VMD Tcl script that draws the C-alpha trace (Angstrom):
set ca {
  {-0.31 -0.04 -0.27}
  {2.92 2.26 0.82}
  {4.38 1.67 -2.36}
  {1.12 2.34 -4.38}
  {0.99 5.64 -2.65}
  {4.82 6.32 -3.01}
  {4.12 5.79 -6.66}
  {0.96 8.24 -6.88}
  {2.76 10.92 -5.64}
  {5.60 10.84 -7.72}
  {3.61 10.47 -10.69}
  {1.14 13.41 -9.30}
  {4.90 15.80 -8.97}
  {6.44 14.88 -12.53}
  {2.96 16.21 -14.00}
  {2.88 18.98 -11.60}
  {6.66 19.52 -13.41}
  {5.51 18.74 -16.66}
  {2.96 21.98 -16.32}
  {5.07 23.89 -14.61}
  {7.52 23.95 -17.75}
  {4.58 24.34 -20.02}
  {3.43 28.22 -21.33}
  {1.45 29.59 -24.09}
  {2.81 32.75 -25.72}
  {0.50 34.59 -27.68}
  {1.59 36.80 -31.27}
  {-0.26 39.03 -33.43}
  {-0.02 38.79 -36.90}
  {-1.69 41.29 -39.29}
  {-0.23 39.10 -42.44}
  {-2.88 36.26 -41.59}
  {-5.47 36.51 -43.92}
  {-7.24 33.61 -44.46}
  {-7.08 29.82 -43.93}
  {-4.35 29.24 -46.48}
  {-2.41 31.84 -43.52}
  {-2.81 30.04 -40.94}
  {-2.91 26.16 -42.00}
  {1.01 27.34 -43.24}
  {2.01 29.55 -39.99}
  {0.58 25.85 -38.01}
  {2.03 22.93 -40.57}
  {5.47 25.06 -39.78}
  {5.40 25.43 -35.65}
  {3.76 22.09 -35.64}
  {7.46 21.22 -36.65}
  {8.81 22.88 -33.85}
  {9.87 20.32 -30.80}
  {8.05 21.32 -28.03}
  {5.35 22.52 -29.71}
  {2.47 21.49 -28.00}
  {-0.39 23.13 -29.30}
  {-1.39 25.61 -31.79}
  {-4.63 27.60 -32.33}
  {-4.57 30.24 -34.97}
  {-7.58 32.82 -34.67}
  {-8.04 34.35 -38.03}
  {-10.52 37.17 -37.53}
  {-8.02 37.72 -34.21}
  {-4.75 37.81 -36.91}
  {-3.38 35.43 -33.64}
  {-1.65 32.37 -33.14}
  {-1.75 30.97 -29.54}
  {1.45 28.72 -29.01}
  {1.58 26.14 -25.96}
  {4.70 24.97 -25.76}
  {7.45 23.32 -23.89}
  {9.95 25.38 -22.21}
  {12.09 23.02 -21.78}
  {13.18 21.87 -25.11}
  {12.21 25.40 -26.92}
  {11.21 29.05 -26.42}
  {9.00 32.35 -27.45}
  {12.02 33.30 -29.91}
  {12.54 30.36 -31.79}
  {8.71 30.06 -32.22}
  {9.04 33.65 -32.86}
  {11.25 32.47 -36.03}
  {9.96 30.19 -37.06}
  {6.21 32.21 -37.79}
  {9.39 35.07 -39.41}
  {10.69 31.89 -41.71}
  {7.27 30.76 -42.70}
  {7.16 34.50 -44.33}
  {4.51 36.11 -41.90}
  {5.54 38.99 -39.48}
  {4.66 37.95 -36.02}
  {4.90 40.60 -33.16}
  {4.10 39.58 -29.61}
  {0.38 40.01 -28.07}
  {-0.91 42.23 -25.07}
  {-3.27 41.46 -23.59}
  {-6.63 43.58 -23.16}
  {-6.80 47.15 -23.43}
  {-3.00 48.43 -22.67}
  {-1.80 46.58 -25.94}
  {-1.98 48.26 -29.44}
  {-0.76 47.20 -32.22}
  {0.40 48.21 -35.65}
  {1.61 46.66 -39.04}
  {3.21 48.76 -41.77}
  {4.88 48.35 -45.03}
  {8.80 49.52 -45.12}
  {10.90 50.33 -48.30}
  {13.36 46.99 -48.86}
  {16.10 48.96 -47.89}
  {14.52 49.82 -44.34}
  {13.45 46.40 -43.52}
  {16.62 45.56 -41.46}
  {17.72 44.91 -37.98}
  {18.89 48.18 -37.67}
  {15.16 49.76 -37.79}
  {13.71 47.07 -35.75}
  {15.85 48.42 -32.87}
  {15.75 52.04 -33.78}
  {11.60 51.67 -33.40}
  {12.30 49.93 -30.30}
  {14.02 52.89 -28.56}
  {10.26 55.06 -28.76}
  {8.78 55.25 -25.50}
  {5.92 53.41 -25.42}
  {7.29 50.34 -27.34}
  {6.38 47.66 -26.22}
  {7.86 44.64 -29.58}
  {8.87 44.56 -32.72}
  {9.29 42.25 -35.47}
  {10.95 43.69 -39.04}
  {10.11 41.05 -42.47}
  {12.59 42.13 -44.88}
  {10.75 39.14 -46.68}
  {7.62 40.72 -47.01}
  {8.66 44.25 -46.11}
  {7.00 45.07 -43.39}
  {7.11 45.84 -39.66}
  {4.58 44.60 -36.68}
  {4.68 46.89 -33.37}
  {3.33 45.85 -30.79}
  {3.04 48.81 -28.19}
  {1.26 50.41 -24.42}
  {-2.07 52.03 -25.58}
  {-2.07 53.89 -22.41}
  {1.31 55.29 -23.60}
  {1.23 55.88 -27.18}
  {-1.79 56.06 -29.35}
  {-1.57 54.37 -33.40}
  {-1.37 58.03 -34.83}
  {1.80 58.83 -32.42}
  {3.63 55.91 -33.27}
  {3.29 55.99 -37.06}
  {4.75 60.04 -36.40}
  {7.12 58.75 -34.09}
  {8.46 56.01 -36.57}
  {8.36 58.62 -39.61}
  {10.37 61.22 -37.46}
  {13.17 58.71 -37.27}
  {14.31 59.20 -40.67}
  {11.61 55.37 -41.73}
  {9.00 55.74 -44.32}
  {6.31 53.15 -42.84}
  {3.46 53.46 -43.98}
  {-0.17 51.75 -43.42}
  {-1.06 48.62 -45.66}
  {-4.31 48.49 -48.83}
  {-6.70 46.04 -48.21}
  {-5.41 42.69 -48.50}
  {-7.07 39.46 -50.28}
  {-5.08 36.34 -50.54}
  {-5.11 34.29 -53.27}
  {-7.39 32.15 -52.37}
  {-9.44 34.62 -51.81}
  {-10.05 35.16 -54.90}
  {-9.89 32.08 -56.03}
  {-13.78 32.16 -54.80}
  {-15.09 34.82 -56.65}
}
mol new
graphics top color blue
foreach p $ca { graphics top sphere $p radius 0.5 }
foreach p [lrange $ca 0 end-1] q [lrange $ca 1 end] { graphics top cylinder $p $q radius 0.2 }
display resetview
């Protein structure tokens, strides 16, 4: 009986330790527009060791990823999304978080632009995609408005602009 109790306790402790090593990260991906986009992201992330679940929400342009911290990291997940051709940014929950997706000239879609925009007071996260010539910026909405963010970026000599509405090739085929 004592042996059975000991085994049960060890099992519960192991499960508890495993649960503590699991986290969920949510990324905002404005250039995820349709089922084809979300499927591509989901397929890429499912190949990352340690990723348990991937839940894309096309209408909200977000993907929630539950992963094992011992096997992968937020940065590795973000890099995988970027390599799949999308522009992820860490997502701030609730009213505190603002988000902007901006287009850049090819010569400004660089790591230096990312570092420069991170210097703006109120910016929480920046991700530049050279492939898409775009930048995702998450900012604290209680400290900065979208207009102030765009003005600050442009004041720094970065020629960012808002994108035109996007229609995926999959959506065009349905017409």
